[in-house]
N, C-alpha and C positions, 0 to 999 in steps of 0.2 A: 728505619725503625717503625715508621708509620705503616708501611706495607705489612710488616709482621703483625702489628696489632689488628689491622683490618682482617687479615687471614684468620687470626685466632677468634675474632668475633664471629666470622662466618661459620667456623667449625662448630661453635657452641650454640648456634641458633637451632631451635627445634624445627624439625621438618614436618610440615602439615601436609596431609594427603588431600588432594583436591578431588572431590566427588562430582561426577558429571550430573547435570539435571536429569538425564535419562534414567540414571539409577534411582534418584529420588522419586521420579514419576512412576517407575516400575514398582517401587516399594509402596507408594501410596495406593496404586492400583491393587496390589496384593492385599493391603489392609482393608480396602473397600470391599473386595471380593470376599475376604474372610468375615467381615462384618455382615455382609449379606448372607453368607453361608450360616453364620450363627443364628440370624433371624429365621432363616428357612428351616434350620434344624430344630428350632424351638417350637415350631408348629407340627412337627412329626413326633409320634410316640415311638421311640426307638426300642421300647421294651425294657425288660428287667432280667436279671440273672440271679437265681436263687443259689447263693454260694453254700449256705448251710441253713439249717432250720433257724429262723429268726434273723438271718442275715441276707439281705437282698441288695443287689447293686443295680441302680437305675442308670441306664446308658445316656440319658439326656444330659445330666450334669457332667458326665465324663467327657462327652463330645464337646460341650461348651467350654470346659476348662482346657481341653487340648487345643481348641482353636484360639482361645485367649492366650495360652502359653506361646503358641506360634507367633501371634501378633506381638507379644511382649518381646520375644527374641528378635524379631525384625526391627522393632523400634530401638531396642538397646544396641544392636549391632550397627545399624546404619544411621539413625537420626542422632544417637548419642556418640557416634564415631568410635565405638569400642572395637570394631573390626580392624580399624587402622591405628589403634592406640598401642601403647607400650605394653610389655608383659606385666609390668607392675599394676597397671589399670585392670588388666584381665584377671590378675591374681586377686585384686581387691574385690572385684565383682564375684569371682568364684568363691571367695571366703564368705561374702555376704549370702550367697545362695546356699552354701554349706551350712551356715549358721541357721538360716531359715528352715532348711530341711531337718536339722537336728531338733529345733524347737517344735516343729510339726510332729516329728516322730515321737518326741517325749510326750506331747499332748495326746497323741493317739494311743500310745502305750498306756497312759493313765486311763484314758476313756475305755479301752477294750479290756483292761484288767479289773474293772469294777464288777462287783457282783450285782448286776442289775436285776431287781425283782427277787432277790434271794435273802432279803433281810426281814 
């Protein structure tokens, strides 16, 4: 009877993925390189793109946000162990990101739909 209980306890234990220190050092090195790249890109004028009259896209913030998003993905996947987590954890993070993008989209739709300077 005791052997059966021990087997059932072992089956219900959660399995944790062991990440090697080499992976952590690689990710830290990537984060440091990306931080240096962000600082380097801040000193360079990457120009602008005139999309429409009165609507200009500056490339410096776009590059900085792309690097920041890449660093955020690395931190979430490896340091928060989402890469090795269950599907429910991944779904929760995906739902949070979806909600964030919906709120940003609603804010931008309000911002762009206003009659700026026409009142």
